[in-house]
N, CA and C atoms of all chains as a GROMACS GRO file, in nm:
protein
  627
    1MET      N    1   9.655  10.524   7.436
    1MET     CA    2   9.762  10.464   7.331
    1MET      C    3   9.902  10.499   7.397
    2THR      N    4   9.891  10.541   7.531
    2THR     CA    5  10.031  10.595   7.574
    2THR      C    6  10.128  10.509   7.600
    3TYR      N    7  10.080  10.399   7.655
    3TYR     CA    8  10.157  10.304   7.722
    3TYR      C    9  10.173  10.181   7.613
    4LEU      N   10  10.075  10.174   7.506
    4LEU     CA   11  10.099  10.069   7.422
    4LEU      C   12  10.195  10.115   7.310
    5ALA      N   13  10.258  10.214   7.310
    5ALA     CA   14  10.394  10.253   7.238
    5ALA      C   15  10.496  10.177   7.265
    6LYS      N   16  10.480  10.110   7.376
    6LYS     CA   17  10.606  10.051   7.458
    6LYS      C   18  10.555   9.886   7.444
    7LEU      N   19  10.660   9.841   7.414
    7LEU     CA   20  10.639   9.677   7.411
    7LEU      C   21  10.766   9.600   7.485
    8GLU      N   22  10.756   9.531   7.585
    8GLU     CA   23  10.856   9.452   7.651
    8GLU      C   24  10.839   9.299   7.618
    9LEU      N   25  10.935   9.254   7.538
    9LEU     CA   26  10.932   9.131   7.463
    9LEU      C   27  11.059   9.037   7.503
   10PHE      N   28  11.061   8.938   7.590
   10PHE     CA   29  11.146   8.869   7.609
   10PHE      C   30  11.282   8.945   7.653
   11GLY      N   31  11.241   9.044   7.763
   11GLY     CA   32  11.324   9.129   7.827
   11GLY      C   33  11.388   9.226   7.761
   12HIS      N   34  11.351   9.265   7.637
   12HIS     CA   35  11.358   9.354   7.562
   12HIS      C   36  11.290   9.474   7.531
   13THR      N   37  11.284   9.598   7.570
   13THR     CA   38  11.198   9.687   7.545
   13THR      C   39  11.175   9.767   7.415
   14PHE      N   40  11.081   9.713   7.335
   14PHE     CA   41  11.056   9.767   7.210
   14PHE      C   42  10.980   9.905   7.192
   15GLN      N   43  11.056  10.021   7.158
   15GLN     CA   44  11.015  10.135   7.129
   15GLN      C   45  11.086  10.242   7.049
   16MET      N   46  11.003  10.299   7.002
   16MET     CA   47  11.047  10.403   6.891
   16MET      C   48  11.120  10.310   6.776
   17LEU      N   49  11.229  10.346   6.754
   17LEU     CA   50  11.302  10.267   6.614
   17LEU      C   51  11.276  10.104   6.642
   18ASP      N   52  11.300  10.064   6.748
   18ASP     CA   53  11.300   9.892   6.770
   18ASP      C   54  11.161   9.871   6.731
   19MET      N   55  11.068   9.938   6.768
   19MET     CA   56  10.930   9.908   6.751
   19MET      C   57  10.908   9.903   6.609
   20TYR      N   58  10.949  10.028   6.532
   20TYR     CA   59  10.934  10.048   6.396
   20TYR      C   60  10.969   9.905   6.332
   21TYR      N   61  11.112   9.883   6.346
   21TYR     CA   62  11.166   9.745   6.265
   21TYR      C   63  11.090   9.622   6.314
   22LEU      N   64  11.046   9.630   6.464
   22LEU     CA   65  10.980   9.503   6.476
   22LEU      C   66  10.857   9.478   6.367
   23VAL      N   67  10.760   9.608   6.362
   23VAL     CA   68  10.656   9.596   6.305
   23VAL      C   69  10.682   9.574   6.148
   24ALA      N   70  10.790   9.665   6.115
   24ALA     CA   71  10.829   9.644   5.982
   24ALA      C   72  10.852   9.490   5.925
   25GLY      N   73  10.955   9.426   6.019
   25GLY     CA   74  10.958   9.285   6.010
   25GLY      C   75  10.871   9.194   6.004
   26ILE      N   76  10.768   9.249   6.092
   26ILE     CA   77  10.626   9.164   6.091
   26ILE      C   78  10.562   9.167   5.930
   27LEU      N   79  10.579   9.299   5.880
   27LEU     CA   80  10.518   9.316   5.765
   27LEU      C   81  10.577   9.238   5.642
   28ALA      N   82  10.728   9.254   5.655
   28ALA     CA   83  10.791   9.154   5.547
   28ALA      C   84  10.781   9.038   5.552
   29ALA      N   85  10.775   8.955   5.685
   29ALA     CA   86  10.750   8.824   5.699
   29ALA      C   87  10.603   8.790   5.634
   30CYS      N   88  10.515   8.876   5.649
   30CYS     CA   89  10.390   8.858   5.613
   30CYS      C   90  10.360   8.861   5.454
   31LEU      N   91  10.474   8.950   5.404
   31LEU     CA   92  10.444   8.972   5.247
   31LEU      C   93  10.518   8.850   5.183
   32LEU      N   94  10.630   8.806   5.234
   32LEU     CA   95  10.696   8.695   5.188
   32LEU      C   96  10.624   8.576   5.212
   33GLY      N   97  10.538   8.553   5.317
   33GLY     CA   98  10.452   8.430   5.334
   33GLY      C   99  10.359   8.432   5.227
   34CYS      N  100  10.276   8.559   5.204
   34CYS     CA  101  10.188   8.561   5.109
   34CYS      C  102  10.227   8.541   4.963
   35LEU      N  103  10.367   8.567   4.928
   35LEU     CA  104  10.419   8.550   4.798
   35LEU      C  105  10.464   8.380   4.795
   36LEU      N  106  10.518   8.326   4.888
   36LEU     CA  107  10.517   8.172   4.881
   36LEU      C  108  10.388   8.126   4.873
   37LEU      N  109  10.281   8.144   4.933
   37LEU     CA  110  10.159   8.102   4.950
   37LEU      C  111  10.107   8.078   4.810
   38VAL      N  112  10.095   8.219   4.742
   38VAL     CA  113  10.025   8.228   4.600
   38VAL      C  114  10.106   8.155   4.516
   39HIS      N  115  10.223   8.141   4.518
   39HIS     CA  116  10.322   8.058   4.424
   39HIS      C  117  10.327   7.913   4.450
   40SER      N  118  10.264   7.874   4.557
   40SER     CA  119  10.281   7.727   4.588
   40SER      C  120  10.152   7.665   4.526
   41LYS      N  121  10.128   7.538   4.543
   41LYS     CA  122  10.010   7.458   4.487
   41LYS      C  123   9.889   7.477   4.565
   42PHE      N  124   9.895   7.545   4.678
   42PHE     CA  125   9.786   7.635   4.732
   42PHE      C  126   9.728   7.747   4.653
   43GLY      N  127   9.816   7.803   4.600
   43GLY     CA  128   9.777   7.930   4.488
   43GLY      C  129   9.719   7.909   4.363
   44GLU      N  130   9.736   7.799   4.345
   44GLU     CA  131   9.674   7.768   4.192
   44GLU      C  132   9.515   7.755   4.170
   45CYS      N  133   9.489   7.822   4.044
   45CYS     CA  134   9.351   7.839   4.031
   45CYS      C  135   9.318   7.726   3.983
   46MET      N  136  11.046   9.378   4.596
   46MET     CA  137  11.185   9.396   4.670
   46MET      C  138  11.169   9.536   4.690
   47LEU      N  139  11.134   9.637   4.608
   47LEU     CA  140  11.113   9.777   4.655
   47LEU      C  141  11.058   9.799   4.745
   48VAL      N  142  10.930   9.740   4.769
   48VAL     CA  143  10.863   9.767   4.903
   48VAL      C  144  10.931   9.729   5.027
   49LEU      N  145  10.996   9.617   5.015
   49LEU     CA  146  11.053   9.586   5.140
   49LEU      C  147  11.191   9.682   5.151
   50LEU      N  148  11.256   9.733   5.047
   50LEU     CA  149  11.343   9.829   5.077
   50LEU      C  150  11.298   9.968   5.138
   51GLY      N  151  11.166  10.010   5.064
   51GLY     CA  152  11.101  10.113   5.108
   51GLY      C  153  11.068  10.125   5.243
   52LEU      N  154  11.050  10.003   5.327
   52LEU     CA  155  11.025  10.017   5.476
   52LEU      C  156  11.141  10.066   5.540
   53LEU      N  157  11.274  10.068   5.497
   53LEU     CA  158  11.405  10.143   5.558
   53LEU      C  159  11.395  10.277   5.532
   54VAL      N  160  11.328  10.339   5.447
   54VAL     CA  161  11.306  10.484   5.451
   54VAL      C  162  11.267  10.560   5.567
   55PRO      N  163  11.164  10.556   5.612
   55PRO     CA  164  11.112  10.628   5.731
   55PRO      C  165  11.211  10.628   5.866
   56PRO      N  166  11.259  10.518   5.906
   56PRO     CA  167  11.371  10.545   5.990
   56PRO      C  168  11.502  10.612   5.962
   57TYR      N  169  11.532  10.623   5.813
   57TYR     CA  170  11.617  10.720   5.787
   57TYR      C  171  11.575  10.844   5.788
   58LEU      N  172  11.477  10.898   5.719
   58LEU     CA  173  11.408  11.028   5.703
   58LEU      C  174  11.386  11.073   5.838
   59PHE      N  175  11.314  11.015   5.949
   59PHE     CA  176  11.280  11.080   6.078
   59PHE      C  177  11.340  11.020   6.187
   60GLY      N  178  11.439  10.939   6.176
   60GLY     CA  179  11.536  10.896   6.307
   60GLY      C  180  11.449  10.878   6.412
   61ASP      N  181  11.484  10.952   6.552
   61ASP     CA  182  11.416  10.962   6.646
   61ASP      C  183  11.293  11.045   6.686
   62ASP      N  184  11.255  11.095   6.568
   62ASP     CA  185  11.134  11.189   6.584
   62ASP      C  186  11.016  11.117   6.648
   63ARG      N  187  10.970  11.182   6.749
   63ARG     CA  188  10.877  11.133   6.860
   63ARG      C  189  10.738  11.135   6.801
   64TYR      N  190  10.720  11.220   6.669
   64TYR     CA  191  10.584  11.230   6.614
   64TYR      C  192  10.552  11.108   6.482
   65TRP      N  193  10.662  11.156   6.380
   65TRP     CA  194  10.669  11.091   6.281
   65TRP      C  195  10.700  10.926   6.283
   66LEU      N  196  10.767  10.899   6.349
   66LEU     CA  197  10.834  10.729   6.342
   66LEU      C  198  10.704  10.677   6.394
   67PRO      N  199  10.644  10.710   6.527
   67PRO     CA  200  10.541  10.600   6.588
   67PRO      C  201  10.420  10.631   6.503
   68LEU      N  202  10.381  10.729   6.427
   68LEU     CA  203  10.294  10.754   6.308
   68LEU      C  204  10.304  10.650   6.199
   69PHE      N  205  10.410  10.641   6.162
   69PHE     CA  206  10.480  10.559   6.059
   69PHE      C  207  10.453  10.381   6.103
   70THR      N  208  10.486  10.384   6.227
   70THR     CA  209  10.482  10.236   6.286
   70THR      C  210  10.328  10.199   6.293
   71ARG      N  211  10.246  10.300   6.288
   71ARG     CA  212  10.121  10.240   6.277
   71ARG      C  213  10.058  10.247   6.126
   72TYR      N  214  10.126  10.303   6.048
   72TYR     CA  215  10.074  10.281   5.907
   72TYR      C  216  10.150  10.149   5.871
   73VAL      N  217  10.258  10.112   5.919
   73VAL     CA  218  10.299   9.988   5.902
   73VAL      C  219  10.212   9.883   5.940
   74ALA      N  220  10.167   9.867   6.077
   74ALA     CA  221  10.080   9.790   6.114
   74ALA      C  222   9.945   9.786   6.031
   75LEU      N  223   9.903   9.888   5.990
   75LEU     CA  224   9.781   9.878   5.907
   75LEU      C  225   9.821   9.834   5.775
   76ALA      N  226   9.940   9.843   5.733
   76ALA     CA  227   9.976   9.760   5.622
   76ALA      C  228   9.937   9.642   5.613
   77ILE      N  229   9.988   9.571   5.732
   77ILE     CA  230   9.972   9.422   5.740
   77ILE      C  231   9.813   9.382   5.702
   78PHE      N  232   9.727   9.491   5.770
   78PHE     CA  233   9.628   9.466   5.763
   78PHE      C  234   9.544   9.467   5.600
   79ALA      N  235   9.619   9.544   5.553
   79ALA     CA  236   9.600   9.591   5.408
   79ALA      C  237   9.649   9.498   5.330
   80LEU      N  238   9.705   9.411   5.362
   80LEU     CA  239   9.811   9.289   5.288
   80LEU      C  240   9.700   9.182   5.290
   81SER      N  241   9.612   9.187   5.400
   81SER     CA  242   9.526   9.057   5.414
   81SER      C  243   9.419   9.083   5.334
   82VAL      N  244   9.378   9.181   5.327
   82VAL     CA  245   9.264   9.230   5.240
   82VAL      C  246   9.288   9.182   5.092
   83ASP      N  247   9.419   9.249   5.027
   83ASP     CA  248   9.476   9.229   4.916
   83ASP      C  249   9.482   9.063   4.876
   84LEU      N  250   9.514   9.009   4.991
   84LEU     CA  251   9.534   8.854   4.961
   84LEU      C  252   9.365   8.785   4.926
   85ILE      N  253   9.259   8.825   5.023
   85ILE     CA  254   9.148   8.755   5.019
   85ILE      C  255   9.071   8.818   4.893
   86TRP      N  256   9.083   8.961   4.887
   86TRP     CA  257   8.989   8.990   4.789
   86TRP      C  258   9.066   9.002   4.647
   87GLY      N  259   9.177   9.049   4.641
   87GLY     CA  260   9.261   9.070   4.531
   87GLY      C  261   9.301   8.929   4.449
   88TYR      N  262   9.324   8.825   4.527
   88TYR     CA  263   9.375   8.698   4.474
   88TYR      C  264   9.268   8.606   4.450
   89THR      N  265   9.194   8.583   4.569
   89THR     CA  266   9.084   8.487   4.573
   89THR      C  267   8.957   8.525   4.514
   90GLY      N  268   8.933   8.682   4.502
   90GLY     CA  269   8.832   8.735   4.494
   90GLY      C  270   8.714   8.718   4.578
   91LEU      N  271   8.720   8.705   4.693
   91LEU     CA  272   8.616   8.712   4.798
   91LEU      C  273   8.620   8.816   4.877
   92LEU      N  274   8.497   8.908   4.844
   92LEU     CA  275   8.491   9.032   4.912
   92LEU      C  276   8.442   9.003   5.055
   93SER      N  277   8.544   9.013   5.157
   93SER     CA  278   8.507   9.017   5.282
   93SER      C  279   8.461   9.136   5.367
   94LEU      N  280   8.332   9.152   5.401
   94LEU     CA  281   8.316   9.301   5.440
   94LEU      C  282   8.314   9.276   5.599
   95GLY      N  283   8.373   9.174   5.670
   95GLY     CA  284   8.402   9.202   5.769
   95GLY      C  285   8.572   9.142   5.815
   96GLN      N  286   8.651   9.219   5.713
   96GLN     CA  287   8.776   9.191   5.738
   96GLN      C  288   8.828   9.269   5.849
   97GLY      N  289   8.750   9.374   5.893
   97GLY     CA  290   8.811   9.430   6.011
   97GLY      C  291   8.777   9.368   6.131
   98LEU      N  292   8.699   9.269   6.121
   98LEU     CA  293   8.649   9.181   6.252
   98LEU      C  294   8.764   9.145   6.318
   99TYR      N  295   8.845   9.081   6.224
   99TYR     CA  296   8.954   9.018   6.341
   99TYR      C  297   9.056   9.084   6.389
  100PHE      N  298   9.089   9.203   6.293
  100PHE     CA  299   9.196   9.308   6.324
  100PHE      C  300   9.128   9.380   6.488
  101GLY      N  301   9.011   9.401   6.461
  101GLY     CA  302   8.958   9.466   6.592
  101GLY      C  303   8.944   9.364   6.716
  102MET      N  304   8.906   9.237   6.673
  102MET     CA  305   8.886   9.107   6.791
  102MET      C  306   9.036   9.117   6.853
  103GLY      N  307   9.145   9.101   6.790
  103GLY     CA  308   9.262   9.124   6.829
  103GLY      C  309   9.308   9.225   6.919
  104ALA      N  310   9.277   9.356   6.852
  104ALA     CA  311   9.300   9.496   6.930
  104ALA      C  312   9.222   9.460   7.065
  105TYR      N  313   9.092   9.443   7.067
  105TYR     CA  314   8.973   9.439   7.139
  105TYR      C  315   9.033   9.356   7.291
  106ALA      N  316   9.071   9.224   7.245
  106ALA     CA  317   9.122   9.134   7.325
  106ALA      C  318   9.233   9.192   7.400
  107LEU      N  319   9.335   9.235   7.324
  107LEU     CA  320   9.456   9.296   7.386
  107LEU      C  321   9.450   9.381   7.488
  108GLY      N  322   9.378   9.463   7.436
  108GLY     CA  323   9.329   9.598   7.522
  108GLY      C  324   9.260   9.556   7.663
  109TYR      N  325   9.175   9.456   7.628
  109TYR     CA  326   9.099   9.407   7.741
  109TYR      C  327   9.173   9.337   7.832
  110SER      N  328   9.256   9.262   7.825
  110SER     CA  329   9.349   9.173   7.883
  110SER      C  330   9.476   9.298   7.934
  111LEU      N  331   9.530   9.369   7.905
  111LEU     CA  332   9.617   9.474   7.933
  111LEU      C  333   9.565   9.530   8.034
  112ASN      N  334   9.442   9.571   7.994
  112ASN     CA  335   9.369   9.667   8.120
  112ASN      C  336   9.324   9.609   8.253
  113CYS      N  337   9.292   9.480   8.204
  113CYS     CA  338   9.275   9.386   8.359
  113CYS      C  339   9.388   9.349   8.428
  114ASN      N  340   9.480   9.292   8.373
  114ASN     CA  341   9.596   9.246   8.448
  114ASN      C  342   9.737   9.248   8.399
  115GLY      N  343   9.774   9.362   8.309
  115GLY     CA  344   9.882   9.365   8.246
  115GLY      C  345   9.952   9.509   8.296
  116PRO      N  346  10.052   9.526   8.200
  116PRO     CA  347  10.137   9.650   8.273
  116PRO      C  348  10.071   9.784   8.292
  117LEU      N  349   9.950   9.778   8.244
  117LEU     CA  350   9.877   9.915   8.234
  117LEU      C  351   9.810   9.920   8.374
  118LYS      N  352   9.763   9.803   8.455
  118LYS     CA  353   9.729   9.827   8.554
  118LYS      C  354   9.824   9.860   8.669
  119ARG      N  355   9.949   9.797   8.650
  119ARG     CA  356  10.063   9.813   8.739
  119ARG      C  357  10.113   9.943   8.745
  120ARG      N  358  10.126  10.011   8.637
  120ARG     CA  359  10.181  10.125   8.613
  120ARG      C  360  10.068  10.206   8.688
  121GLU      N  361   9.953  10.244   8.662
  121GLU     CA  362   9.871  10.337   8.708
  121GLU      C  363   9.842  10.317   8.836
  122HIS      N  364   9.850  10.207   8.907
  122HIS     CA  365   9.800  10.184   9.044
  122HIS      C  366   9.666  10.193   9.094
  123ARG      N  367   9.598  10.159   8.987
  123ARG     CA  368   9.451  10.184   9.008
  123ARG      C  369   9.363  10.037   9.036
  124PRO      N  370   9.246  10.070   9.098
  124PRO     CA  371   9.175   9.933   9.132
  124PRO      C  372   9.151   9.864   9.033
  125GLU      N  373   9.107   9.741   9.040
  125GLU     CA  374   9.072   9.650   8.919
  125GLU      C  375   8.935   9.712   8.866
  126PRO      N  376   8.916   9.728   8.736
  126PRO     CA  377   8.765   9.752   8.680
  126PRO      C  378   8.691   9.628   8.713
  127SER      N  379   8.549   9.670   8.718
  127SER     CA  380   8.458   9.570   8.752
  127SER      C  381   8.440   9.465   8.628
  128TYR      N  382   8.453   9.487   8.517
  128TYR     CA  383   8.449   9.401   8.426
  128TYR      C  384   8.567   9.323   8.424
  129CYS      N  385   8.680   9.319   8.485
  129CYS     CA  386   8.776   9.208   8.494
  129CYS      C  387   8.757   9.101   8.612
  130ARG      N  388   8.627   9.110   8.638
  130ARG     CA  389   8.585   8.977   8.748
  130ARG      C  390   8.605   8.839   8.671
  131ILE      N  391   8.575   8.849   8.547
  131ILE     CA  392   8.561   8.712   8.452
  131ILE      C  393   8.705   8.707   8.391
  132SER      N  394   8.791   8.810   8.417
  132SER     CA  395   8.932   8.786   8.343
  132SER      C  396   8.991   8.676   8.397
  133TRP      N  397   9.113   8.623   8.305
  133TRP     CA  398   9.141   8.466   8.297
  133TRP      C  399   9.205   8.466   8.434
  134ASN      N  400   9.281   8.583   8.463
  134ASN     CA  401   9.373   8.568   8.568
  134ASN      C  402   9.311   8.594   8.699
  135THR      N  403   9.184   8.624   8.695
  135THR     CA  404   9.129   8.602   8.830
  135THR      C  405   9.044   8.494   8.875
  136VAL      N  406   9.014   8.408   8.749
  136VAL     CA  407   8.985   8.267   8.779
  136VAL      C  408   9.103   8.159   8.792
  137GLY      N  409   9.209   8.215   8.833
  137GLY     CA  410   9.304   8.103   8.862
  137GLY      C  411   9.398   8.073   8.752
  138TYR      N  412   9.381   8.143   8.647
  138TYR     CA  413   9.484   8.117   8.543
  138TYR      C  414   9.604   8.203   8.538
  139ARG      N  415   9.703   8.138   8.624
  139ARG     CA  416   9.817   8.233   8.646
  139ARG      C  417   9.919   8.229   8.556
  140ARG      N  418   9.906   8.113   8.488
  140ARG     CA  419  10.030   8.091   8.381
  140ARG      C  420   9.945   8.049   8.222
  141CYS      N  421  10.018   8.142   8.155
  141CYS     CA  422   9.956   8.090   7.994
  141CYS      C  423  10.006   7.949   7.948
  142PRO      N  424   9.972   7.893   7.872
  142PRO     CA  425   9.996   7.740   7.835
  142PRO      C  426  10.131   7.751   7.785
  143GLY      N  427  10.167   7.862   7.727
  143GLY     CA  428  10.335   7.843   7.665
  143GLY      C  429  10.398   7.882   7.794
  144GLY      N  430  10.372   7.903   7.931
  144GLY     CA  431  10.468   7.906   8.029
  144GLY      C  432  10.503   8.050   8.084
  145TRP      N  433  10.433   8.128   8.008
  145TRP     CA  434  10.465   8.280   8.034
  145TRP      C  435  10.379   8.338   8.155
  146PRO      N  436  10.406   8.415   8.219
  146PRO     CA  437  10.316   8.462   8.350
  146PRO      C  438  10.202   8.519   8.286
  147ALA      N  439  10.102   8.528   8.342
  147ALA     CA  440   9.959   8.561   8.299
  147ALA      C  441   9.961   8.719   8.289
  148ASP      N  442  10.065   8.798   8.361
  148ASP     CA  443  10.035   8.948   8.345
  148ASP      C  444  10.150   8.986   8.271
  149SER      N  445  10.222   8.926   8.164
  149SER     CA  446  10.303   8.989   8.095
  149SER      C  447  10.269   9.010   7.967
  150TYR      N  448  10.324   9.097   7.880
  150TYR     CA  449  10.295   9.174   7.762
  150TYR      C  450  10.244   9.043   7.664
  151LEU      N  451  10.348   8.968   7.658
  151LEU     CA  452  10.367   8.837   7.564
  151LEU      C  453  10.230   8.764   7.595
  152ALA      N  454  10.160   8.723   7.736
  152ALA     CA  455  10.053   8.663   7.760
  152ALA      C  456   9.936   8.738   7.711
  153GLY      N  457   9.940   8.856   7.743
  153GLY     CA  458   9.823   8.976   7.691
  153GLY      C  459   9.820   8.945   7.526
  154ASP      N  460   9.946   8.938   7.456
  154ASP     CA  461   9.941   8.930   7.305
  154ASP      C  462   9.901   8.794   7.274
  155ARG      N  463   9.917   8.688   7.337
  155ARG     CA  464   9.851   8.560   7.316
  155ARG      C  465   9.706   8.544   7.331
  156ARG      N  466   9.692   8.612   7.456
  156ARG     CA  467   9.521   8.614   7.457
  156ARG      C  468   9.463   8.706   7.376
  157GLY      N  469   9.540   8.809   7.328
  157GLY     CA  470   9.468   8.895   7.223
  157GLY      C  471   9.456   8.825   7.101
  158ARG      N  472   9.561   8.747   7.055
  158ARG     CA  473   9.573   8.689   6.911
  158ARG      C  474   9.473   8.575   6.912
  159ASN      N  475   9.454   8.516   7.040
  159ASN     CA  476   9.361   8.359   7.018
  159ASN      C  477   9.238   8.389   7.003
  160PRO      N  478   9.164   8.468   7.032
  160PRO     CA  479   8.996   8.511   6.992
  160PRO      C  480   8.991   8.532   6.828
  161ALA      N  481   9.111   8.616   6.790
  161ALA     CA  482   9.098   8.652   6.625
  161ALA      C  483   9.145   8.520   6.578
  162HIS      N  484   9.238   8.449   6.632
  162HIS     CA  485   9.288   8.319   6.565
  162HIS      C  486   9.162   8.207   6.552
  163LEU      N  487   9.098   8.186   6.648
  163LEU     CA  488   8.995   8.077   6.669
  163LEU      C  489   8.868   8.139   6.577
  164GLY      N  490   8.852   8.263   6.591
  164GLY     CA  491   8.731   8.323   6.507
  164GLY      C  492   8.775   8.297   6.342
  165GLY      N  493   8.898   8.341   6.308
  165GLY     CA  494   8.941   8.309   6.181
  165GLY      C  495   8.932   8.167   6.110
  166HIS      N  496   8.966   8.090   6.232
  166HIS     CA  497   8.974   7.938   6.182
  166HIS      C  498   8.824   7.899   6.176
  167GLY      N  499   8.730   7.941   6.261
  167GLY     CA  500   8.590   7.907   6.225
  167GLY      C  501   8.531   7.946   6.106
  168VAL      N  502   8.567   8.067   6.055
  168VAL     CA  503   8.515   8.102   5.944
  168VAL      C  504   8.573   8.035   5.823
  169ARG      N  505   8.709   8.019   5.822
  169ARG     CA  506   8.754   7.930   5.728
  169ARG      C  507   8.718   7.781   5.717
  170LEU      N  508   8.691   7.738   5.834
  170LEU     CA  509   8.621   7.617   5.840
  170LEU      C  510   8.473   7.606   5.732
  171VAL      N  511   8.388   7.687   5.815
  171VAL     CA  512   8.259   7.715   5.746
  171VAL      C  513   8.286   7.740   5.577
  172THR      N  514   8.363   7.840   5.548
  172THR     CA  515   8.345   7.881   5.405
  172THR      C  516   8.422   7.784   5.321
  173PHE      N  517   8.525   7.702   5.362
  173PHE     CA  518   8.588   7.626   5.258
  173PHE      C  519   8.510   7.480   5.280
  174ARG      N  520   8.443   7.430   5.383
  174ARG     CA  521   8.366   7.339   5.373
  174ARG      C  522   8.228   7.343   5.304
  175LEU      N  523   8.167   7.434   5.298
  175LEU     CA  524   8.048   7.459   5.249
  175LEU      C  525   8.070   7.532   5.118
  176ARG      N  526   8.196   7.574   5.068
  176ARG     CA  527   8.204   7.634   4.943
  176ARG      C  528   8.146   7.763   4.925
  177ILE      N  529   8.155   7.836   5.026
  177ILE     CA  530   8.075   7.960   5.022
  177ILE      C  531   8.158   8.055   4.937
  178ARG      N  532   8.104   8.114   4.826
  178ARG     CA  533   8.178   8.233   4.761
  178ARG      C  534   8.078   8.347   4.699
  179ASP      N  535   8.113   8.436   4.626
  179ASP     CA  536   8.051   8.543   4.558
  179ASP      C  537   7.974   8.633   4.686
  180VAL      N  538   7.855   8.664   4.661
  180VAL     CA  539   7.790   8.760   4.744
  180VAL      C  540   7.754   8.679   4.857
  181PHE      N  541   7.743   8.578   4.877
  181PHE     CA  542   7.705   8.491   4.979
  181PHE      C  543   7.810   8.529   5.109
  182PHE      N  544   7.926   8.509   5.074
  182PHE     CA  545   8.043   8.541   5.147
  182PHE      C  546   8.040   8.680   5.218
  183SER      N  547   8.014   8.745   5.117
  183SER     CA  548   8.011   8.912   5.159
  183SER      C  549   7.901   8.932   5.269
  184ILE      N  550   7.787   8.871   5.255
  184ILE     CA  551   7.687   8.867   5.339
  184ILE      C  552   7.720   8.820   5.452
  185ILE      N  553   7.758   8.709   5.448
  185ILE     CA  554   7.785   8.637   5.577
  185ILE      C  555   7.907   8.679   5.654
  186THR      N  556   8.004   8.742   5.616
  186THR     CA  557   8.122   8.803   5.684
  186THR      C  558   8.058   8.958   5.721
  187LYS      N  559   7.971   9.008   5.666
  187LYS     CA  560   7.890   9.149   5.738
  187LYS      C  561   7.825   9.115   5.857
  188ARG      N  562   7.743   8.992   5.853
  188ARG     CA  563   7.669   8.979   5.974
  188ARG      C  564   7.762   8.917   6.064
  189TRP      N  565   7.883   8.862   6.032
  189TRP     CA  566   7.952   8.818   6.170
  189TRP      C  567   8.015   8.934   6.231
  190SER      N  568   8.054   9.033   6.129
  190SER     CA  569   8.132   9.139   6.219
  190SER      C  570   8.005   9.224   6.284
  191TRP      N  571   7.914   9.241   6.237
  191TRP     CA  572   7.785   9.317   6.291
  191TRP      C  573   7.754   9.248   6.444
  192ARG      N  574   7.752   9.109   6.434
  192ARG     CA  575   7.723   9.028   6.560
  192ARG      C  576   7.805   9.043   6.672
  193ARG      N  577   7.970   9.049   6.605
  193ARG     CA  578   8.060   9.084   6.700
  193ARG      C  579   8.061   9.211   6.753
  194LEU      N  580   8.023   9.304   6.681
  194LEU     CA  581   7.993   9.439   6.703
  194LEU      C  582   7.915   9.459   6.826
  195LEU      N  583   7.775   9.382   6.814
  195LEU     CA  584   7.694   9.392   6.910
  195LEU      C  585   7.737   9.320   7.056
  196LEU      N  586   7.828   9.230   7.034
  196LEU     CA  587   7.867   9.144   7.136
  196LEU      C  588   7.956   9.232   7.234
  197SER      N  589   8.012   9.321   7.137
  197SER     CA  590   8.120   9.405   7.224
  197SER      C  591   8.073   9.519   7.303
  198SER      N  592   7.963   9.562   7.263
  198SER     CA  593   7.909   9.705   7.288
  198SER      C  594   7.806   9.665   7.374
  199ILE      N  595   7.723   9.576   7.395
  199ILE     CA  596   7.603   9.542   7.461
  199ILE      C  597   7.618   9.399   7.522
  200ASN      N  598   7.738   9.388   7.612
  200ASN     CA  599   7.775   9.269   7.671
  200ASN      C  600   7.747   9.287   7.831
  201ASN      N  601   7.632   9.362   7.857
  201ASN     CA  602   7.582   9.374   8.003
  201ASN      C  603   7.549   9.233   8.066
  202LEU      N  604   7.511   9.140   7.981
  202LEU     CA  605   7.454   9.016   8.026
  202LEU      C  606   7.568   8.963   8.097
  203THR      N  607   7.704   8.975   8.082
  203THR     CA  608   7.840   8.916   8.156
  203THR      C  609   7.897   9.001   8.235
  204ARG      N  610   7.899   9.116   8.203
  204ARG     CA  611   8.022   9.225   8.266
  204ARG      C  612   7.931   9.330   8.343
  205GLY      N  613   7.811   9.339   8.362
  205GLY     CA  614   7.723   9.439   8.442
  205GLY      C  615   7.754   9.569   8.353
  206ALA      N  616   7.819   9.595   8.252
  206ALA     CA  617   7.809   9.717   8.183
  206ALA      C  618   7.915   9.708   8.055
  207SER      N  619   7.872   9.806   7.973
  207SER     CA  620   7.925   9.820   7.834
  207SER      C  621   8.096   9.820   7.876
  208SER      N  622   8.183   9.738   7.800
  208SER     CA  623   8.327   9.753   7.822
  208SER      C  624   8.389   9.799   7.692
  209ALA      N  625   8.295   9.850   7.582
  209ALA     CA  626   8.349   9.855   7.436
  209ALA      C  627   8.415  10.009   7.433
   0.00000   0.00000   0.00000
């Protein structure tokens, strides 16, 4: 897991605080996506 | 909204702490996984006993890809492991469909996500087309995850040894 703590993406190195904000941003996007999904017509029981 | 605001608390508390901040980064990554369990079990009522399968497939494929032709290999200057003989890069797959070099992290991420993505779509098609539900869905997902575990740990048919 030593080298996986660093991520190079689009010329930017995500590490430590940047990495946390990246993962937290993906989580927030997934959360909002799920909220939209369950409140759309696909989420109607 | 409170959950989203709560995500800002760890950086405020731990700052540049090299122990706690990476730990909370992993917790947040696992929260994405927990969100998927919540969606499929809590909302649809389908108990998926193989929910970790796709999470594990993505991690396995990403690690496999990085180990064979990613930054891990470049940094450690080590010879190519024998199980990399069939890796996509060594069979002439120099560039990914998106145009990224095959040895970049992003390419590894694409290859890591693709098996999980395709596997998820396969299960989705079978589940919704055949309207599988209740305990049958649990049994099938359990067997799918077990089959994938065997494929990962007893793969000497193609790679000469276990790469799990």
